[in-house]
PASEBA-1860 file (N, C-alpha, C; in nm, 3 decimals):
! residues 193
1> MLRAIDMV> 0.188/-0.308/-0.420/0.054/-0.298/-0.353/-0.015/-0.168/-0.392 ~ 0.060/-0.060/-0.393/-0.001/0.070/-0.423/-0.049/0.070/-0.567 ~ 0.028/0.008/-0.661/-0.016/0.006/-0.799/-0.150/-0.071/-0.807 ~ -0.161/-0.183/-0.739/-0.283/-0.263/-0.742/-0.404/-0.184/-0.691 ~ -0.381/-0.116/-0.583/-0.491/-0.035/-0.525/-0.535/0.068/-0.615 ~ -0.435/0.135/-0.682/-0.469/0.240/-0.777/-0.555/0.182/-0.893 ~ -0.521/0.061/-0.938/-0.601/0.002/-1.044/-0.738/-0.028/-1.001 ~ -0.753/-0.085/-0.879/-0.889/-0.114/-0.826/-0.971/0.015/-0.817
9> HKANFLHG> -0.913/0.118/-0.769/-0.984/0.247/-0.751/-1.022/0.306/-0.887 ~ -0.927/0.295/-0.988/-0.962/0.349/-1.119/-1.074/0.270/-1.182 ~ -1.092/0.140/-1.145/-1.203/0.066/-1.193/-1.333/0.093/-1.119 ~ -1.333/0.193/-1.029/-1.443/0.233/-0.953/-1.488/0.132/-0.847 ~ -1.388/0.067/-0.795/-1.423/-0.035/-0.680/-1.336/0.004/-0.554 ~ -1.386/-0.032/-0.445/-1.312/-0.035/-0.321/-1.292/-0.176/-0.281 ~ -1.165/-0.217/-0.245/-1.151/-0.355/-0.206/-1.210/-0.382/-0.069 ~ -1.188/-0.293/0.019/-1.250/-0.300/0.153/-1.192/-0.395/0.255
17> DIKPDNWI> -1.092/-0.467/0.214/-1.030/-0.567/0.307/-0.884/-0.589/0.284 ~ -0.807/-0.472/0.273/-0.668/-0.485/0.246/-0.598/-0.526/0.373 ~ -0.535/-0.650/0.366/-0.458/-0.701/0.481/-0.362/-0.807/0.427 ~ -0.261/-0.844/0.506/-0.161/-0.932/0.456/-0.216/-1.065/0.391 ~ -0.327/-1.116/0.448/-0.385/-1.243/0.403/-0.440/-1.232/0.265 ~ -0.463/-1.108/0.216/-0.534/-1.095/0.086/-0.436/-1.055/-0.029 ~ -0.315/-1.093/-0.015/-0.212/-1.079/-0.122/-0.148/-1.214/-0.147 ~ -0.118/-1.249/-0.271/-0.033/-1.362/-0.300/0.075/-1.322/-0.395
25> LLGSCPNP> 0.188/-1.381/-0.382/0.300/-1.357/-0.472/0.313/-1.470/-0.565 ~ 0.303/-1.438/-0.697/0.308/-1.546/-0.799/0.445/-1.542/-0.863 ~ 0.513/-1.652/-0.854/0.643/-1.661/-0.929/0.618/-1.725/-1.068 ~ 0.717/-1.712/-1.150/0.716/-1.765/-1.289/0.594/-1.717/-1.362 ~ 0.564/-1.593/-1.353/0.453/-1.535/-1.431/0.496/-1.524/-1.577 ~ 0.398/-1.552/-1.666/0.428/-1.537/-1.808/0.463/-1.397/-1.847 ~ 0.401/-1.298/-1.774/0.431/-1.155/-1.799/0.474/-1.090/-1.673 ~ 0.594/-1.109/-1.624/0.636/-1.048/-1.497/0.634/-0.899/-1.502
33> FQVAKADG> 0.610/-0.839/-1.389/0.610/-0.698/-1.374/0.749/-0.645/-1.406 ~ 0.755/-0.547/-1.499/0.883/-0.490/-1.537/0.892/-0.351/-1.475 ~ 1.009/-0.321/-1.415/1.036/-0.196/-1.364/1.154/-0.141/-1.442 ~ 1.131/-0.026/-1.516/1.240/0.032/-1.588/1.334/0.100/-1.487 ~ 1.460/0.086/-1.507/1.554/0.134/-1.410/1.659/0.225/-1.477 ~ 1.736/0.285/-1.394/1.841/0.380/-1.440/1.936/0.307/-1.525 ~ 2.004/0.374/-1.617/2.102/0.323/-1.708/2.056/0.210/-1.787 ~ 1.928/0.205/-1.826/1.868/0.108/-1.908/1.847/-0.030/-1.849
41> ISIATSEL> 1.877/-0.045/-1.724/1.859/-0.173/-1.657/1.709/-0.194/-1.628 ~ 1.659/-0.310/-1.659/1.522/-0.341/-1.634/1.519/-0.462/-1.544 ~ 1.431/-0.466/-1.435/1.420/-0.567/-1.345/1.279/-0.630/-1.359 ~ 1.286/-0.761/-1.373/1.158/-0.839/-1.374/1.141/-0.899/-1.234 ~ 1.019/-0.897/-1.184/0.996/-0.958/-1.055/0.860/-1.038/-1.060 ~ 0.843/-1.110/-0.952/0.720/-1.182/-0.943/0.602/-1.085/-0.930 ~ 0.483/-1.135/-0.950/0.365/-1.057/-0.950/0.293/-1.063/-0.817 ~ 0.264/-0.954/-0.754/0.189/-0.950/-0.630/0.047/-0.922/-0.668
49> CLIDFGRS> -0.041/-1.021/-0.627/-0.179/-1.012/-0.667/-0.266/-0.997/-0.551 ~ -0.367/-0.904/-0.561/-0.469/-0.883/-0.466/-0.583/-0.984/-0.482 ~ -0.624/-1.051/-0.375/-0.722/-1.148/-0.380/-0.842/-1.116/-0.284 ~ -0.946/-1.193/-0.284/-1.053/-1.182/-0.191/-1.126/-1.053/-0.198 ~ -1.214/-1.051/-0.293/-1.296/-0.924/-0.311/-1.434/-0.939/-0.251 ~ -1.446/-1.024/-0.145/-1.571/-1.049/-0.077/-1.626/-0.924/-0.005 ~ -1.547/-0.835/0.034/-1.593/-0.704/0.094/-1.592/-0.588/0.001 ~ -1.565/-0.613/-0.121/-1.550/-0.506/-0.214/-1.679/-0.425/-0.234
57> IDRTMYPQ> -1.660/-0.301/-0.274/-1.777/-0.212/-0.298/-1.765/-0.164/-0.441 ~ -1.867/-0.193/-0.523/-1.878/-0.141/-0.661/-1.933/0.000/-0.651 ~ -1.848/0.094/-0.669/-1.899/0.237/-0.652/-1.992/0.277/-0.759 ~ -2.006/0.205/-0.872/-2.099/0.243/-0.975/-2.245/0.210/-0.928 ~ -2.254/0.133/-0.821/-2.386/0.102/-0.767/-2.442/0.211/-0.672 ~ -2.365/0.314/-0.645/-2.408/0.424/-0.565/-2.402/0.557/-0.641 ~ -2.474/0.651/-0.601/-2.467/0.787/-0.664/-2.321/0.839/-0.654 ~ -2.286/0.910/-0.759/-2.146/0.964/-0.765/-2.126/1.057/-0.638
65> GTCFLNDC> -2.016/1.041/-0.584/-1.985/1.122/-0.464/-2.023/1.061/-0.329 ~ -2.077/0.937/-0.338/-2.118/0.871/-0.209/-1.994/0.838/-0.130 ~ -2.013/0.869/0.006/-1.914/0.841/0.104/-1.979/0.744/0.209 ~ -1.894/0.669/0.280/-1.947/0.575/0.373/-1.909/0.619/0.513 ~ -1.987/0.578/0.611/-1.964/0.621/0.751/-1.943/0.508/0.846 ~ -1.987/0.394/0.817/-1.981/0.280/0.909/-1.834/0.227/0.923 ~ -1.817/0.163/1.031/-1.696/0.086/1.055/-1.713/-0.044/0.983 ~ -1.620/-0.076/0.893/-1.643/-0.194/0.812/-1.595/-0.326/0.863
73> HAKGFQCI> -1.497/-0.332/0.941/-1.443/-0.460/0.982/-1.335/-0.465/1.084 ~ -1.249/-0.562/1.080/-1.153/-0.599/1.185/-1.059/-0.488/1.233 ~ -1.041/-0.490/1.361/-0.954/-0.401/1.423/-0.809/-0.412/1.366 ~ -0.737/-0.309/1.358/-0.608/-0.312/1.300/-0.600/-0.278/1.151 ~ -0.722/-0.270/1.091/-0.729/-0.235/0.948/-0.843/-0.134/0.928 ~ -0.878/-0.060/1.036/-0.981/0.042/1.026/-0.911/0.175/0.998 ~ -0.953/0.241/0.888/-0.888/0.368/0.848/-0.916/0.476/0.950 ~ -0.833/0.578/0.946/-0.839/0.690/1.042/-0.987/0.747/1.043
81> EMLTNKPW> -1.048/0.748/0.928/-1.186/0.804/0.916/-1.280/0.716/0.993 ~ -1.267/0.584/0.991/-1.359/0.499/1.073/-1.326/0.519/1.218 ~ -1.200/0.532/1.255/-1.168/0.552/1.392/-1.217/0.681/1.453 ~ -1.235/0.781/1.367/-1.272/0.918/1.411/-1.421/0.948/1.364 ~ -1.488/0.849/1.318/-1.633/0.869/1.275/-1.648/0.972/1.165 ~ -1.559/0.972/1.066/-1.570/1.056/0.951/-1.598/0.983/0.826 ~ -1.646/1.050/0.723/-1.679/0.976/0.596/-1.550/0.923/0.531 ~ -1.565/0.812/0.457/-1.450/0.750/0.392/-1.494/0.692/0.256
89> TCQVDTFG> -1.395/0.672/0.176/-1.411/0.601/0.048/-1.283/0.519/0.029 ~ -1.195/0.569/-0.055/-1.068/0.499/-0.088/-0.973/0.485/0.031 ~ -1.001/0.566/0.143/-0.919/0.558/0.256/-0.917/0.417/0.319 ~ -1.023/0.344/0.304/-1.030/0.208/0.361/-0.918/0.124/0.298 ~ -0.884/0.139/0.172/-0.779/0.066/0.110/-0.641/0.122/0.128 ~ -0.629/0.255/0.119/-0.495/0.309/0.134/-0.448/0.289/0.281 ~ -0.542/0.295/0.372/-0.499/0.272/0.511/-0.453/0.124/0.529 ~ -0.524/0.032/0.454/-0.485/-0.108/0.458/-0.337/-0.125/0.413
97> VAAIAYFM> -0.298/-0.058/0.315/-0.153/-0.062/0.274/-0.065/-0.010/0.385 ~ -0.104/0.103/0.446/-0.023/0.155/0.557/-0.017/0.051/0.670 ~ -0.128/-0.010/0.702/-0.133/-0.114/0.806/-0.042/-0.234/0.776 ~ -0.043/-0.269/0.649/0.050/-0.380/0.611/0.201/-0.336/0.624 ~ 0.227/-0.219/0.578/0.368/-0.168/0.593/0.402/-0.165/0.741 ~ 0.314/-0.121/0.825/0.338/-0.119/0.969/0.364/-0.255/1.024 ~ 0.279/-0.349/0.979/0.301/-0.490/1.025/0.432/-0.550/0.979 ~ 0.469/-0.515/0.856/0.600/-0.564/0.813/0.718/-0.502/0.879
105> LFGEYLFK> 0.700/-0.373/0.926/0.815/-0.304/0.987/0.821/-0.347/1.138 ~ 0.704/-0.348/1.203/0.704/-0.362/1.348/0.651/-0.492/1.394 ~ 0.600/-0.578/1.309/0.555/-0.712/1.350/0.424/-0.718/1.432 ~ 0.347/-0.614/1.427/0.214/-0.612/1.490/0.119/-0.527/1.414 ~ -0.009/-0.545/1.446/-0.110/-0.474/1.372/-0.113/-0.327/1.410 ~ -0.164/-0.242/1.324/-0.166/-0.095/1.347/-0.305/-0.067/1.413 ~ -0.295/-0.032/1.544/-0.413/0.010/1.620/-0.408/0.157/1.650 ~ -0.514/0.215/1.690/-0.519/0.357/1.715/-0.414/0.403/1.817
113> KHLKQVNG> -0.385/0.313/1.907/-0.290/0.339/2.012/-0.145/0.363/1.954 ~ -0.126/0.315/1.833/0.008/0.333/1.768/0.012/0.464/1.684 ~ -0.094/0.537/1.691/-0.099/0.659/1.609/-0.110/0.782/1.705 ~ -0.061/0.896/1.649/-0.082/1.019/1.727/-0.115/1.126/1.626 ~ -0.181/1.232/1.669/-0.218/1.336/1.591/-0.158/1.466/1.646 ~ -0.076/1.534/1.558/-0.010/1.657/1.598/-0.043/1.762/1.490 ~ -0.094/1.872/1.533/-0.129/1.980/1.440/-0.223/1.929/1.322 ~ -0.312/1.840/1.359/-0.408/1.792/1.259/-0.351/1.687/1.167
121> RWSLNRPW> -0.231/1.645/1.183/-0.169/1.539/1.103/-0.146/1.411/1.181 ~ -0.185/1.300/1.123/-0.167/1.170/1.187/-0.032/1.118/1.156 ~ 0.034/1.050/1.247/0.164/0.980/1.227/0.172/0.864/1.324 ~ 0.278/0.787/1.306/0.308/0.682/1.396/0.367/0.738/1.522 ~ 0.343/0.676/1.635/0.408/0.719/1.759/0.525/0.627/1.802 ~ 0.581/0.564/1.700/0.697/0.482/1.724/0.818/0.532/1.643 ~ 0.935/0.528/1.705/1.056/0.569/1.625/1.097/0.471/1.523 ~ 1.158/0.525/1.419/1.223/0.436/1.311/1.354/0.381/1.357
129> KRYWRSDL> 1.381/0.266/1.321/1.518/0.217/1.344/1.622/0.302/1.267 ~ 1.737/0.319/1.319/1.828/0.411/1.263/1.872/0.378/1.120 ~ 1.875/0.249/1.084/1.913/0.212/0.952/1.802/0.209/0.851 ~ 1.676/0.243/0.888/1.569/0.252/0.796/1.569/0.386/0.733 ~ 1.522/0.389/0.607/1.512/0.521/0.537/1.388/0.593/0.594 ~ 1.409/0.660/0.703/1.291/0.720/0.773/1.215/0.822/0.686 ~ 1.289/0.891/0.597/1.224/0.985/0.500/1.122/0.921/0.414 ~ 1.154/0.793/0.366/1.062/0.723/0.286/0.940/0.671/0.359
137> WTLLFDVL> 0.968/0.615/0.475/0.859/0.561/0.553/0.767/0.674/0.608 ~ 0.829/0.785/0.648/0.747/0.900/0.694/0.657/0.948/0.586 ~ 0.714/0.958/0.460/0.637/0.997/0.345/0.518/0.909/0.322 ~ 0.542/0.775/0.320/0.436/0.677/0.294/0.327/0.689/0.395 ~ 0.365/0.688/0.525/0.262/0.695/0.627/0.190/0.833/0.627 ~ 0.260/0.939/0.603/0.197/1.073/0.600/0.091/1.077/0.493 ~ 0.126/1.031/0.375/0.031/1.042/0.263/-0.088/0.948/0.284 ~ -0.068/0.827/0.333/-0.176/0.733/0.349/-0.263/0.751/0.471
145> LNVSSCSK> -0.209/0.815/0.575/-0.288/0.838/0.693/-0.356/0.970/0.696 ~ -0.321/1.065/0.609/-0.375/1.202/0.612/-0.440/1.237/0.480 ~ -0.559/1.182/0.461/-0.635/1.211/0.340/-0.733/1.323/0.380 ~ -0.727/1.436/0.310/-0.798/1.552/0.350/-0.951/1.540/0.341 ~ -0.997/1.466/0.236/-1.145/1.444/0.227/-1.160/1.328/0.127 ~ -1.287/1.281/0.121/-1.326/1.177/0.027/-1.305/1.218/-0.116 ~ -1.322/1.349/-0.143/-1.309/1.390/-0.278/-1.168/1.436/-0.316 ~ -1.075/1.436/-0.216/-0.939/1.474/-0.243/-0.844/1.360/-0.195
153> QPDILCLV> -0.842/1.254/-0.271/-0.763/1.134/-0.245/-0.618/1.163/-0.288 ~ -0.520/1.095/-0.221/-0.382/1.123/-0.261/-0.357/1.052/-0.401 ~ -0.256/1.109/-0.471/-0.220/1.055/-0.600/-0.131/0.939/-0.571 ~ -0.178/0.820/-0.573/-0.111/0.700/-0.543/0.011/0.672/-0.635 ~ -0.005/0.694/-0.765/0.110/0.674/-0.857/0.222/0.770/-0.826 ~ 0.184/0.891/-0.792/0.294/0.990/-0.753/0.368/0.941/-0.632 ~ 0.299/0.886/-0.538/0.366/0.830/-0.418/0.457/0.709/-0.463 ~ 0.405/0.624/-0.549/0.479/0.505/-0.599/0.613/0.560/-0.666
161> NQLESYYT> 0.598/0.661/-0.746/0.711/0.713/-0.820/0.816/0.766/-0.719 ~ 0.768/0.841/-0.611/0.860/0.897/-0.516/0.937/0.782/-0.444 ~ 0.861/0.680/-0.408/0.920/0.567/-0.337/1.014/0.490/-0.428 ~ 0.979/0.466/-0.555/1.066/0.393/-0.649/1.192/0.470/-0.680 ~ 1.185/0.603/-0.682/1.301/0.684/-0.716/1.419/0.663/-0.630 ~ 1.396/0.619/-0.504/1.502/0.585/-0.416/1.593/0.480/-0.475 ~ 1.531/0.383/-0.546/1.607/0.275/-0.603/1.648/0.314/-0.753 ~ 1.565/0.385/-0.819/1.594/0.410/-0.963/1.693/0.525/-0.988
169> DDISKVKE> 1.712/0.610/-0.892/1.801/0.728/-0.913/1.946/0.696/-0.889 ~ 1.980/0.580/-0.838/2.113/0.546/-0.805/2.143/0.401/-0.851 ~ 2.241/0.389/-0.942/2.265/0.253/-1.010/2.308/0.156/-0.899 ~ 2.371/0.194/-0.792/2.405/0.091/-0.688/2.275/0.046/-0.614 ~ 2.178/0.137/-0.600/2.048/0.090/-0.550/1.973/-0.002/-0.644 ~ 1.993/0.025/-0.775/1.927/-0.056/-0.874/1.980/-0.205/-0.861 ~ 2.109/-0.219/-0.840/2.170/-0.347/-0.830/2.127/-0.410/-0.701 ~ 2.117/-0.331/-0.594/2.068/-0.381/-0.462/1.926/-0.433/-0.472
177> LHELLRSQ> 1.837/-0.358/-0.538/1.703/-0.398/-0.562/1.694/-0.528/-0.638 ~ 1.771/-0.532/-0.747/1.774/-0.649/-0.829/1.810/-0.776/-0.751 ~ 1.908/-0.767/-0.661/1.948/-0.874/-0.583/1.841/-0.915/-0.479 ~ 1.770/-0.814/-0.418/1.670/-0.839/-0.325/1.551/-0.912/-0.394 ~ 1.513/-0.872/-0.517/1.405/-0.922/-0.592/1.441/-1.073/-0.632 ~ 1.571/-1.091/-0.672/1.613/-1.227/-0.711/1.600/-1.321/-0.598 ~ 1.645/-1.268/-0.479/1.633/-1.352/-0.357/1.494/-1.381/-0.322 ~ 1.404/-1.287/-0.340/1.258/-1.307/-0.315/1.207/-1.413/-0.411
185> DRMIPKSS> 1.243/-1.400/-0.534/1.190/-1.499/-0.634/1.235/-1.639/-0.607 ~ 1.353/-1.653/-0.549/1.410/-1.792/-0.518/1.329/-1.850/-0.412 ~ 1.266/-1.770/-0.320/1.184/-1.829/-0.211/1.046/-1.872/-0.261 ~ 0.999/-1.830/-0.376/0.866/-1.859/-0.424/0.866/-1.995/-0.494 ~ 0.786/-2.091/-0.451/0.779/-2.219/-0.520/0.729/-2.193/-0.669 ~ 0.791/-2.266/-0.761/0.757/-2.257/-0.900/0.629/-2.336/-0.920 ~ 0.540/-2.275/-0.990/0.412/-2.336/-1.023/0.422/-2.460/-1.121 ~ 0.343/-2.560/-1.092/0.349/-2.681/-1.173/0.243/-2.668/-1.285
193> I> 0.171/-2.556/-1.291/0.064/-2.535/-1.392/0.129/-2.505/-1.520
END
């Protein structure tokens, strides 16, 4: 998801509606996403595709440096900046990824009541389950919830690399990831196209 968001932003667009409904997982892709792994192991996986650009914003249609102030849409996917009446740009999409991660972890939408602000930093006000890698989840939410300004967006690919290194730095984790992805691919119906 983060890689897709990074590509959209580099193309000078904001998707504006990042939520679980706007992703599809395509199995049997002719060019599956390849992740280079430790010890020369490479893992192919299905392709996660972002869909529904109906709320997207073409940033080339606005003067460079334009920020937005309005609340754009549905509760549970409003970025911190919308909730606090501050300007936003890419935060609308990066918050959407955080909201999806929250939904996948806790089974409910991310509302302002699930957030707390301590010393100027936003975080979740829920504890991690003891078997979750809390350091990874804390990193993800800290980066995506705490964007200092519209002109200083987080380096999404750096975050991706940090999260992926959990699996790539340890060969046993590479094998675990491989099995998880194979299991995921078995659940995806094969296209008849």
